[in-house]
RODO-2510 file (C-alpha; in nm, 4 decimals, decimal comma):
residues 539
     n   res          X          Y          Z
     1     m     0,4496     0,9741    -3,8028
     2     n     0,6660     1,0324    -3,5108
     3     d     0,5840     1,4115    -3,5167
     4     l     0,2189     1,3046    -3,4688
     5     v     0,2670     1,1062    -3,1938
     6     l     0,5656     1,3183    -3,0465
     7     f     0,2719     1,5748    -3,0931
     8     l     0,0236     1,3686    -2,8723
     9     s     0,1992     1,2593    -2,6115
    10     a     0,3040     1,6084    -2,5314
    11     f    -0,0566     1,6772    -2,5205
    12     v    -0,1735     1,3766    -2,3462
    13     l     0,1295     1,4530    -2,0893
    14     l    -0,0080     1,8151    -2,0573
    15     a    -0,3721     1,7054    -2,0100
    16     w    -0,2937     1,4635    -1,6997
    17     l    -0,0790     1,7477    -1,5429
    18     a    -0,3577     2,0192    -1,5625
    19     v    -0,5553     1,7557    -1,3195
    20     p    -0,2826     1,7850    -0,9973
    21     a    -0,3443     2,1877    -1,1031
    22     s    -0,6397     2,1883    -1,1174
    23     l    -0,7060     1,9528    -0,8145
    24     l    -0,5205     2,1962    -0,5924
    25     a    -0,7542     2,4904    -0,7235
    26     v    -1,0211     2,3592    -0,6143
    27     a    -0,8760     2,2511    -0,2781
    28     g    -0,7939     2,5649    -0,2292
    29     f    -1,1424     2,7405    -0,3418
    30     s    -1,3672     2,4566    -0,1241
    31     a    -1,1619     2,5800     0,1810
    32     w    -1,1912     2,9244     0,1031
    33     t    -1,5202     2,9185     0,0077
    34     r    -1,8497     2,9076     0,2487
    35     n    -2,1191     2,8926     0,0274
    36     p    -2,2900     2,5443     0,0220
    37     l    -2,3869     2,5636    -0,3702
    38     k    -1,9985     2,6802    -0,4387
    39     q    -1,9066     2,3619    -0,2244
    40     n    -2,1100     2,0859    -0,3867
    41     h    -1,9537     2,2183    -0,7486
    42     c    -1,5991     2,1575    -0,6413
    43     w    -1,7291     1,7965    -0,5257
    44     r    -1,8561     1,7211    -0,8407
    45     l    -1,5820     1,9264    -1,0611
    46     a    -1,3371     1,7157    -0,8442
    47     e    -1,4930     1,3646    -0,9587
    48     k    -1,5228     1,4781    -1,3301
    49     l    -1,1321     1,5370    -1,3111
    50     l    -1,0378     1,2141    -1,1716
    51     v    -1,2148     1,1048    -1,4383
    52     l    -1,0232     1,3349    -1,6882
    53     s    -0,6586     1,1729    -1,4774
    54     m    -0,7800     0,8398    -1,5888
    55     g    -0,8617     0,9378    -1,9278
    56     a    -0,5297     1,1043    -1,9654
    57     i    -0,3474     0,8005    -1,8584
    58     l    -0,5070     0,5301    -2,0691
    59     s    -0,4001     0,7526    -2,3652
    60     i    -0,0300     0,7398    -2,2366
    61     s    -0,0876     0,3667    -2,2072
    62     a    -0,2323     0,3612    -2,5663
    63     i     0,0644     0,5800    -2,6818
    64     m     0,3104     0,3315    -2,4996
    65     l     0,1639     0,0042    -2,6660
    66     v     0,1827     0,1097    -2,9896
    67     d     0,5616     0,2887    -2,9610
    68     p     0,8789     0,1002    -2,9112
    69     q     1,0530     0,1436    -2,5525
    70     h     1,3680     0,2811    -2,4446
    71     s     1,4850     0,2548    -2,1094
    72     g     1,1288     0,2026    -1,9691
    73     v     0,9667     0,5212    -2,1423
    74     t     0,8799     0,5366    -2,5414
    75     s     1,0614     0,7501    -2,7281
    76     s     0,7690     0,9917    -2,7872
    77     l     0,7009     1,0180    -2,4354
    78     a     1,0839     1,0717    -2,2974
    79     l     1,1233     1,4066    -2,4433
    80     p     0,8159     1,5556    -2,3174
    81     g     0,7856     1,4078    -1,9728
    82     r     1,1090     1,5610    -1,9425
    83     w     0,9924     1,9090    -2,0260
    84     l     0,7438     1,8914    -1,8320
    85     g     0,9185     1,6847    -1,5005
    86     l     0,7722     1,3707    -1,5859
    87     y     0,8723     1,0328    -1,5332
    88     p     0,6034     0,8216    -1,7491
    89     a     0,7362     0,4533    -1,7152
    90     g     0,5283     0,1433    -1,6572
    91     v     0,4857     0,1339    -1,3030
    92     s     0,3933     0,5002    -1,2395
    93     v     0,1547     0,4782    -1,5495
    94     w    -0,0617     0,1811    -1,3532
    95     m    -0,0107     0,3417    -1,0304
    96     a    -0,1387     0,6714    -1,1587
    97     l    -0,4736     0,5118    -1,2944
    98     m    -0,5462     0,3368    -0,9742
    99     v    -0,5144     0,6610    -0,7662
   100     g    -0,7179     0,8052    -1,0311
   101     f    -0,9649     0,5197    -0,9769
   102     i    -0,9511     0,4661    -0,6372
   103     g    -0,9860     0,8691    -0,5553
   104     w    -1,2522     0,8867    -0,7900
   105     v    -1,4394     0,6210    -0,6063
   106     i    -1,3707     0,7541    -0,2242
   107     l    -1,4989     1,0770    -0,3678
   108     r    -1,8183     0,9646    -0,4898
   109     f    -1,8817     0,7293    -0,1630
   110     s    -1,8239     1,0339     0,0880
   111     e    -2,0270     1,3236    -0,1240
   112     r    -2,3454     1,0730     0,0586
   113     y    -2,1475     0,9497     0,3323
   114     l    -2,0391     1,3025     0,4631
   115     r    -2,4038     1,5125     0,3611
   116     d    -2,4946     1,6899     0,6517
   117     d    -2,1776     1,5828     0,8770
   118     p    -1,9920     1,8819     1,0038
   119     g    -1,6761     1,7686     0,8992
   120     r    -1,7431     1,7559     0,5277
   121     e    -1,6233     2,1475     0,4355
   122     r    -1,3026     2,0394     0,5903
   123     f    -1,2252     1,7034     0,4244
   124     l    -1,2989     1,8302     0,0414
   125     p    -0,9385     2,0373     0,0365
   126     w    -0,7283     1,8199     0,2378
   127     f    -0,8804     1,5485     0,0629
   128     l    -0,7777     1,6713    -0,2881
   129     l    -0,4416     1,7537    -0,1266
   130     t    -0,3771     1,3965    -0,0067
   131     i    -0,4702     1,2791    -0,3999
   132     t    -0,3070     1,5654    -0,5611
   133     c     0,0304     1,4535    -0,3050
   134     v     0,0071     1,1315    -0,4631
   135     l    -0,0567     1,1406    -0,8345
   136     v     0,2952     1,4365    -0,8076
   137     l     0,4725     1,1853    -0,6492
   138     v     0,3931     0,8641    -0,8738
   139     m     0,5068     1,0723    -1,2165
   140     t     0,7520     1,2991    -1,0963
   141     n     1,0815     1,2576    -1,2632
   142     n     1,2978     1,4474    -0,9919
   143     l     1,3986     1,2880    -0,6833
   144     l     1,3792     1,6386    -0,4948
   145     v     1,0067     1,6724    -0,6033
   146     l     0,9007     1,2638    -0,4910
   147     a     1,0285     1,3765    -0,1581
   148     g     0,8682     1,6851    -0,1229
   149     a     0,5109     1,5034    -0,2331
   150     w     0,6251     1,2463     0,0293
   151     v     0,5953     1,4901     0,3009
   152     g     0,3095     1,6308     0,1360
   153     v     0,1031     1,3344     0,1453
   154     s     0,1255     1,2670     0,5079
   155     i     0,0599     1,6049     0,6189
   156     s    -0,2313     1,6233     0,3853
   157     l    -0,3501     1,2924     0,5936
   158     h    -0,2982     1,3971     0,8999
   159     q    -0,5410     1,6745     0,8900
   160     l    -0,7942     1,4033     0,7789
   161     l    -0,7153     1,1873     1,0646
   162     t    -0,7911     1,4426     1,2772
   163     l    -1,1197     1,5542     1,0942
   164     y    -1,3305     1,5392     1,4696
   165     p    -1,1023     1,7271     1,6728
   166     e    -1,3428     1,6522     2,0099
   167     r    -1,1953     1,2829     2,0015
   168     p    -0,9059     1,2897     2,1708
   169     q    -0,7981     0,9481     2,1231
   170     a    -0,8403     0,9710     1,7775
   171     r    -0,6328     1,3022     1,7660
   172     m    -0,3761     1,1256     1,9677
   173     a    -0,3113     0,8090     1,7139
   174     a    -0,2973     1,0819     1,4425
   175     v     0,0056     1,2685     1,6281
   176     q     0,1313     0,9423     1,7019
   177     k     0,1514     0,8834     1,2998
   178     f     0,2631     1,2141     1,2315
   179     i     0,6015     1,2103     1,4783
   180     v     0,6681     0,8356     1,2580
   181     s     0,5726     0,9967     0,9907
   182     r     0,8355     1,2351     1,0156
   183     v     1,0956     1,0097     1,1311
   184     g     1,0151     0,8427     0,7578
   185     d     1,0033     1,2026     0,5894
   186     i     1,3834     1,2519     0,7070
   187     l     1,4795     0,8948     0,5808
   188     v     1,3382     0,9650     0,2133
   189     v     1,5126     1,3312     0,2429
   190     a     1,8237     1,1368     0,3374
   191     g     1,8282     0,8855     0,0922
   192     v     1,7689     1,0712    -0,1808
   193     a     2,0579     1,3117    -0,1016
   194     l     2,2457     0,9501    -0,0735
   195     l     2,1295     0,8478    -0,4154
   196     y     2,2544     1,2328    -0,5284
   197     l     2,6047     1,2073    -0,3547
   198     h     2,6452     0,8680    -0,6179
   199     h     2,4956     0,9331    -0,9278
   200     g     2,5457     1,3132    -0,9083
   201     t     2,2146     1,4249    -1,0148
   202     f     1,7938     1,4042    -0,8975
   203     y     1,6769     1,3349    -1,1837
   204     l     1,5703     0,9561    -1,2138
   205     p     1,6007     0,8428    -1,5838
   206     d     1,9542     0,9391    -1,5593
   207     m     2,0178     0,7550    -1,2562
   208     v     1,8729     0,4659    -1,4093
   209     q     2,0155     0,4930    -1,7450
   210     a     2,3561     0,5277    -1,6013
   211     q     2,2704     0,2202    -1,3435
   212     t     2,1725    -0,0149    -1,6941
   213     a     2,4507     0,1094    -1,9201
   214     s     2,7425     0,0636    -1,6399
   215     p     2,6184    -0,1443    -1,2669
   216     s     2,7626     0,0136    -0,9805
   217     s     2,8012    -0,0092    -0,6048
   218     s     2,9534     0,2146    -0,3487
   219     f     2,9025     0,2714     0,0379
   220     t     2,6793     0,5640    -0,0335
   221     l     2,4330     0,3363    -0,2193
   222     t     2,4280     0,0900     0,0393
   223     l     2,3050     0,3607     0,2970
   224     a     2,1097     0,4772     0,0862
   225     s     1,9374     0,1405     0,0378
   226     v     1,9008     0,1395     0,4133
   227     t     1,7461     0,4572     0,4502
   228     l     1,5010     0,3668     0,2199
   229     a     1,4153     0,0626     0,3705
   230     l     1,3494     0,1487     0,6952
   231     a     1,1417     0,4394     0,5624
   232     a     0,9382     0,2199     0,3652
   233     l     0,8839    -0,0092     0,6686
   234     l     0,7421     0,2999     0,8631
   235     k     0,4779     0,4580     0,5708
   236     c     0,3706     0,0530     0,5575
   237     a     0,3229     0,0545     0,9102
   238     q     0,5661    -0,2641     0,9677
   239     i     0,6515    -0,4061     1,3103
   240     p     0,7476    -0,3019     1,5680
   241     f     0,5915     0,0559     1,3837
   242     h     0,2628    -0,0369     1,3744
   243     g     0,0864     0,0478     1,6624
   244     w    -0,0549     0,3615     1,5467
   245     l    -0,2332     0,1982     1,2460
   246     l    -0,3989    -0,0072     1,5174
   247     r    -0,5625     0,3146     1,6917
   248     v    -0,6770     0,5702     1,3823
   249     m    -0,9971     0,3837     1,3646
   250     e    -1,2015     0,6418     1,4836
   251     a    -1,1577     0,8411     1,1233
   252     p    -1,4166     0,8772     0,9287
   253     t    -1,4749     0,5392     0,7032
   254     p    -1,3743     0,7236     0,3579
   255     v    -1,0550     0,8533     0,5101
   256     s    -0,9885     0,4984     0,6479
   257     a    -0,9840     0,3857     0,2867
   258     l    -0,7773     0,6764     0,1712
   259     l    -0,5065     0,5167     0,4147
   260     h    -0,5456     0,1767     0,3730
   261     a    -0,5890     0,1504    -0,0127
   262     g    -0,4132     0,4750    -0,1282
   263     v    -0,1323     0,5928     0,1188
   264     i    -0,0198     0,3442     0,3422
   265     n     0,1315     0,0785     0,0234
   266     l     0,3866     0,4230    -0,0843
   267     g     0,6728     0,2607     0,0491
   268     g     0,6432    -0,0589    -0,1804
   269     f     0,6299     0,1843    -0,4662
   270     l     0,9071     0,4301    -0,3854
   271     w     1,0956     0,0915    -0,4102
   272     l     0,9351    -0,0522    -0,7169
   273     r     1,0427     0,3163    -0,8371
   274     l     1,4233     0,3157    -0,7311
   275     f     1,4986    -0,0449    -0,7585
   276     p     1,6199     0,0014    -1,0675
   277     v     1,9280     0,2866    -0,9240
   278     f     2,0616    -0,0074    -0,7017
   279     d     2,3119    -0,2787    -0,8517
   280     g     2,0981    -0,5988    -0,7472
   281     f     2,0038    -0,7489    -0,3945
   282     t     2,1029    -0,4599    -0,1229
   283     a     2,1473    -0,4236     0,2326
   284     g     1,8160    -0,2817     0,2232
   285     h     1,6496    -0,5371     0,0079
   286     l     1,7713    -0,7802     0,3149
   287     i     1,5468    -0,5578     0,6033
   288     l     1,2546    -0,5210     0,3893
   289     l     1,2634    -0,9450     0,3490
   290     t     1,3381    -0,9784     0,6870
   291     i     1,1070    -0,7600     0,8488
   292     g     0,8247    -0,7272     0,5970
   293     g     0,8355    -1,1182     0,6429
   294     l     0,7951    -1,1025     0,9789
   295     t     0,5337    -0,8578     0,9845
   296     a     0,3805    -1,0810     0,7217
   297     v     0,3502    -1,3952     0,9107
   298     i     0,2841    -1,1835     1,2722
   299     a     0,0115    -0,9927     1,1324
   300     v    -0,1750    -1,3018     0,9501
   301     l    -0,2013    -1,4550     1,2780
   302     a    -0,3303    -1,1325     1,4669
   303     m    -0,5673    -1,1143     1,1735
   304     m    -0,7035    -1,4708     1,2837
   305     t    -0,7559    -1,4032     1,6101
   306     q    -0,9857    -1,0753     1,6105
   307     y    -1,3785    -0,9949     1,6626
   308     s    -1,3354    -0,6476     1,5693
   309     v    -1,4102    -0,6042     1,1543
   310     k    -1,2076    -0,2939     1,1160
   311     h    -0,9111    -0,4385     1,3694
   312     a    -0,8987    -0,7310     1,1143
   313     l    -0,8962    -0,4875     0,8760
   314     a    -0,5945    -0,2890     1,0142
   315     w    -0,4093    -0,6215     1,0741
   316     s    -0,4756    -0,7759     0,7219
   317     t    -0,3076    -0,4040     0,5814
   318     c    -0,0559    -0,4819     0,8296
   319     a     0,0138    -0,7933     0,6628
   320     q    -0,0468    -0,7212     0,3137
   321     m     0,2352    -0,4533     0,3238
   322     g     0,4598    -0,7053     0,4759
   323     f     0,4131    -0,9347     0,1769
   324     m     0,4481    -0,6363    -0,0483
   325     l     0,7597    -0,5742     0,1165
   326     f     0,8890    -0,9589     0,1406
   327     e     0,8682    -0,9412    -0,2329
   328     i     1,0551    -0,6340    -0,3239
   329     g     1,3231    -0,8176    -0,0654
   330     m     1,3597    -1,1387    -0,2559
   331     g     1,3227    -0,9748    -0,6228
   332     a     1,0238    -1,0190    -0,7235
   333     y     0,8850    -0,7095    -0,8296
   334     t     0,5954    -0,7758    -1,0796
   335     l     0,4553    -0,9940    -0,8338
   336     a     0,4648    -0,6826    -0,5743
   337     l     0,3260    -0,4534    -0,8459
   338     l     0,0325    -0,6732    -0,9257
   339     h     0,0062    -0,6873    -0,5038
   340     l    -0,0016    -0,3848    -0,4310
   341     l    -0,2242    -0,2606    -0,7153
   342     a    -0,4838    -0,5828    -0,6182
   343     h    -0,4515    -0,4932    -0,2510
   344     s    -0,5648    -0,1389    -0,3214
   345     v    -0,8818    -0,1936    -0,4971
   346     y    -0,9461    -0,4689    -0,2185
   347     k    -0,8855    -0,2925     0,0615
   348     a    -1,0987     0,0549    -0,0591
   349     h    -1,3893    -0,2136    -0,0951
   350     s    -1,3540    -0,3421     0,2352
   351     f    -1,3461    -0,0516     0,4307
   352     l    -1,6450     0,1183     0,1647
   353     a    -1,8298    -0,1818     0,2437
   354     s    -1,7227    -0,2495     0,6349
   355     g    -2,0830    -0,1444     0,7756
   356     r    -2,2694    -0,4233     0,5088
   357     t    -2,0102    -0,6797     0,6495
   358     v    -2,0983    -0,5982     1,0286
   359     k    -2,5152    -0,6514     0,9329
   360     a    -2,4096    -0,9319     0,7624
   361     s    -2,2461    -1,1007     1,0457
   362     a    -2,5369    -1,0214     1,2669
   363     v    -2,7375    -1,3244     1,0807
   364     g    -2,5847    -1,6168     1,3238
   365     l    -2,2957    -1,7828     1,4031
   366     f    -2,1139    -2,0497     1,1408
   367     a    -2,0337    -2,3962     1,2716
   368     q    -1,6989    -2,3062     1,3853
   369     q    -1,5620    -2,6544     1,4171
   370     r    -1,2953    -2,7823     1,1884
   371     t    -1,3679    -3,1245     1,0811
   372     s    -1,0954    -3,3800     0,9141
   373     g    -1,2975    -3,3720     0,6316
   374     g    -1,2627    -3,0199     0,5523
   375     l    -0,9311    -3,0871     0,6270
   376     l    -0,8629    -3,3412     0,3579
   377     w    -1,0214    -3,0800     0,0908
   378     a    -0,7984    -2,8514     0,1911
   379     l    -0,4808    -3,0761     0,1816
   380     i    -0,6232    -3,2233    -0,1838
   381     t    -0,6903    -2,8850    -0,3254
   382     g    -0,3113    -2,7447    -0,2237
   383     g    -0,1578    -3,0945    -0,3822
   384     v    -0,3560    -2,9883    -0,7249
   385     a    -0,2215    -2,6416    -0,6744
   386     a     0,1229    -2,7360    -0,6180
   387     f     0,1084    -2,9951    -0,8713
   388     i    -0,0378    -2,7432    -1,1840
   389     l     0,3136    -2,4808    -0,9892
   390     l     0,5758    -2,7728    -1,0458
   391     q     0,4179    -2,8262    -1,4695
   392     l     0,4688    -2,4691    -1,4761
   393     p     0,7501    -2,2883    -1,2310
   394     s     0,7520    -1,9726    -1,4649
   395     l     0,3818    -1,8601    -1,2645
   396     v     0,5429    -1,8045    -0,9582
   397     e     0,8792    -1,6398    -1,1432
   398     e     1,0596    -2,0089    -1,0993
   399     n     1,0544    -1,9755    -0,6775
   400     l     1,0155    -2,1961    -0,4384
   401     v     0,8952    -1,9823    -0,1627
   402     f     0,6410    -1,7893    -0,4075
   403     g     0,4723    -2,0981    -0,4801
   404     a     0,4431    -2,2495    -0,1629
   405     m     0,2831    -1,8745    -0,0917
   406     l     0,0491    -1,9424    -0,3256
   407     v    -0,0598    -2,2902    -0,2562
   408     l    -0,0980    -2,1901     0,1414
   409     a    -0,2971    -1,9528     0,0664
   410     i    -0,5041    -2,1774    -0,2038
   411     t    -0,5156    -2,4344     0,1175
   412     s    -0,6375    -2,1845     0,3722
   413     a    -0,9679    -2,0980     0,1250
   414     l    -1,0611    -2,4466     0,2040
   415     i    -0,9521    -2,4460     0,5465
   416     t    -1,2500    -2,1640     0,6490
   417     v    -1,5287    -2,3146     0,5129
   418     p    -1,7980    -2,3795     0,7182
   419     a    -1,7763    -2,7026     0,8610
   420     g    -2,1727    -2,7220     0,7854
   421     a    -2,1146    -2,6478     0,4239
   422     t    -2,2358    -2,9238     0,1570
   423     l    -2,0175    -3,1249    -0,1068
   424     a    -2,1111    -2,9012    -0,3778
   425     s    -2,0417    -2,5992    -0,2240
   426     k    -1,7247    -2,7215    -0,1371
   427     a    -1,6230    -2,8367    -0,4761
   428     r    -1,7545    -2,4911    -0,6146
   429     i    -1,5028    -2,3067    -0,3651
   430     a    -1,2240    -2,5731    -0,4063
   431     l    -1,2529    -2,5046    -0,7979
   432     l    -1,2366    -2,1507    -0,7309
   433     a    -0,9439    -2,1407    -0,5441
   434     l    -0,7723    -2,3015    -0,7750
   435     l    -0,8785    -2,0297    -1,0514
   436     l    -0,6309    -1,8549    -0,8403
   437     v    -0,3569    -1,9936    -1,0176
   438     p    -0,4214    -1,8878    -1,4253
   439     t    -0,5740    -1,6066    -1,2863
   440     y    -0,2248    -1,4631    -1,1537
   441     g    -0,0469    -1,5828    -1,4423
   442     v    -0,3094    -1,4179    -1,6747
   443     l    -0,2744    -1,0525    -1,4287
   444     h     0,1155    -1,1190    -1,4070
   445     a     0,1516    -1,1553    -1,7512
   446     l    -0,0580    -0,7971    -1,7666
   447     v     0,1434    -0,6271    -1,5579
   448     g     0,4717    -0,7871    -1,5945
   449     p     0,5907    -0,5230    -1,9005
   450     a     0,5424    -0,2211    -1,7028
   451     v     0,8316    -0,3398    -1,4583
   452     p     1,1911    -0,2768    -1,5543
   453     e     1,4376    -0,5513    -1,6622
   454     h     1,6045    -0,7042    -1,3270
   455     a     1,7073    -1,0512    -1,4819
   456     n     2,0258    -1,0469    -1,3197
   457     f     1,8885    -1,0428    -0,9471
   458     e     2,0315    -1,2969    -0,7613
   459     i     1,9444    -1,3920    -0,4087
   460     p     2,1670    -1,4666    -0,1458
   461     l     2,1626    -1,7850     0,0445
   462     l     2,0758    -1,6113     0,3902
   463     a     1,8126    -1,4742     0,1804
   464     y     1,6444    -1,7265     0,1116
   465     t     1,6564    -1,9490     0,4499
   466     i     1,5764    -1,6445     0,6091
   467     a     1,2651    -1,6440     0,3630
   468     v     1,2348    -2,0558     0,3743
   469     a     1,1555    -2,0367     0,7441
   470     l     0,9149    -1,7810     0,7825
   471     v     0,6554    -1,9533     0,4900
   472     v     0,7421    -2,2638     0,7195
   473     v     0,6339    -2,0711     1,0742
   474     l     0,3573    -1,9604     0,9128
   475     a     0,1946    -2,2493     0,8227
   476     t     0,3218    -2,4012     1,1455
   477     v     0,1384    -2,1937     1,3553
   478     s    -0,1691    -2,1335     1,1821
   479     g    -0,2152    -2,4868     1,1662
   480     l    -0,2196    -2,4798     1,4999
   481     i    -0,4463    -2,1469     1,5521
   482     v    -0,7301    -2,3310     1,3498
   483     y    -0,7279    -2,6555     1,3873
   484     g    -0,5037    -2,7309     1,6998
   485     c    -0,7297    -2,8611     1,9946
   486     d    -0,8981    -2,6560     2,2759
   487     s    -0,5755    -2,6615     2,5071
   488     r    -0,4269    -2,4126     2,7550
   489     f    -0,1176    -2,3868     2,4786
   490     t    -0,3244    -2,3438     2,1777
   491     n    -0,5596    -2,0848     2,4236
   492     n    -0,2441    -1,8827     2,5151
   493     l    -0,0956    -1,8825     2,1649
   494     w    -0,4349    -1,7466     2,0218
   495     h    -0,4509    -1,4911     2,3116
   496     h    -0,1239    -1,3179     2,2394
   497     f    -0,1252    -1,3331     1,8486
   498     s    -0,4291    -1,1140     1,9328
   499     k    -0,2506    -0,8647     2,0742
   500     g     0,0479    -0,8751     1,7948
   501     l     0,2776    -1,0405     2,0376
   502     y     0,3321    -0,6842     2,1957
   503     l     0,5556    -0,5947     1,9789
   504     e     0,4358    -0,2605     1,9114
   505     l     0,4641    -0,1358     2,2835
   506     m     0,8534    -0,0242     2,3338
   507     f     0,7701     0,2453     2,0171
   508     d     0,4659     0,2886     2,0807
   509     r     0,5284     0,3784     2,4268
   510     v     0,8028     0,6814     2,2922
   511     t     0,5686     0,7873     2,0337
   512     h     0,3061     0,8450     2,3120
   513     r     0,4755     0,9897     2,5745
   514     l     0,5870     1,2241     2,2365
   515     a     0,2679     1,2988     2,1312
   516     s     0,1355     1,3404     2,4839
   517     e     0,3314     1,6069     2,5399
   518     a     0,2660     1,8129     2,2087
   519     l    -0,1318     1,7720     2,3139
   520     n    -0,0728     1,8978     2,6662
   521     a     0,1316     2,2137     2,5615
   522     p    -0,0775     2,4529     2,4185
   523     h     0,1858     2,7529     2,4841
   524     l     0,4289     2,5876     2,2349
   525     l     0,1648     2,6093     1,9625
   526     k    -0,0851     2,8672     1,8675
   527     r    -0,4435     2,7313     1,9393
   528     i    -0,6737     2,7971     1,6773
   529     p    -1,0314     2,6367     1,6351
   530     h    -0,9819     2,2604     1,5470
   531     h    -0,6453     2,2232     1,5868
   532     p    -0,4978     1,8794     1,5519
   533     f    -0,2723     1,9118     1,8724
   534     t    -0,4630     2,0865     2,1220
   535     m    -0,6946     1,9287     2,3503
   536     e    -1,0063     2,0714     2,4655
   537     k    -1,0178     2,2689     2,8005
   538     k    -1,1482     2,0908     3,0974
   539     s    -1,5272     2,2136     3,2006
***
């Protein structure tokens, strides 16, 4: 039986590994051929390969369920995984399944969305290369390969962001992101090198096994946590490095969906993958907790003050990534993984359906006045949720901060109900909001086994104090924005938060100047058609 399981494990891992290789081949062929019929075949073949990827991952999941686990990887998967350079642990399996599904959905949408579009033939190869790099990144067992795939993702995504070279503003924003990404690449490579200096290997399973057997810490490991935390902040567009995210809205909708649903969250995955190689709470955790939490607070309030659908979605992404990094900093890795997966699916749908959202918003305005009755409904519903969590604290890992965040989310669902809603409508919304609590418990139990053990993780008092302060500020200021009277103070508050408190200006000016120099220096670069760094000649 063990030999049979070992053979099946090697077979499904090899079948999965064939998918990135095949996607890369399809990308190369579609970039080479100019035959429209063959290009259409490439689109259909790519869809089938992504379906095959999901099938292979589900087969790997089935093996993990029936075979005992050792150090996060089933015994039958460990050996063939080592041969093939793969690390089929729980986190990577969930991520690979999500990437395959999101990629398949966006590809099907793009096939019709970009039909007769001049950028269609350039979209497919770069899209497939991006997906391939992400798949390799989430499944590799070698940190050198992970760092290379990390760089590959940002370079191929840059080509998608400049799909329409006739749009100078889109190119400017893309080059700004290009600069930010290169800094992030340097930090990731530095973090990988520092991990090698401490553990003496690039092989991730060996690092995890050594740290599990004999927890250790050093200045090198602390410095690695700092560099990797900064890399995650840059990848996840956290304050003050978030300006480019608000300016890449001119990219096609499928590119925006890919960026917001599948690429920007790689900073969170990096830490979900590597946290077992650190000894508990590190300086990197403190950075993620503080900057991620601060970004979440400011971005949520900025999102509440936006009128543009896409800009509201951009601020929403910034906020959700902040919450995810905040959760990682607090050691809530299961919650962070669940947050990452849910956000990816939700944000892909939000962008792909943004056209319908704009159309629906044209039917007329709801009554915007907030009433005391609505506030009472929100407080009662939040109180019921708080009572449930007090009775079942394990639902939020017995963490007061996460419980307060969940109660705040449930309360806000009632606050946003239009003033003219009927009593029955408010009751239904309150019930749906309360269902978030058991739903979260079920999903937490489903995803939890995929996350490596971290029972010894202890949050320092300083970190806990910062977390509580951030939640209090979020609740207070959002209450002022929603229920504050129409005074000069609240109007100013609304105005300043709609601009994100201008916190991106200093870093944005630096990248803007560097991007301008790159765009206006054609003599430094080879001028070729559709080159993302070249500007059109003035007529």
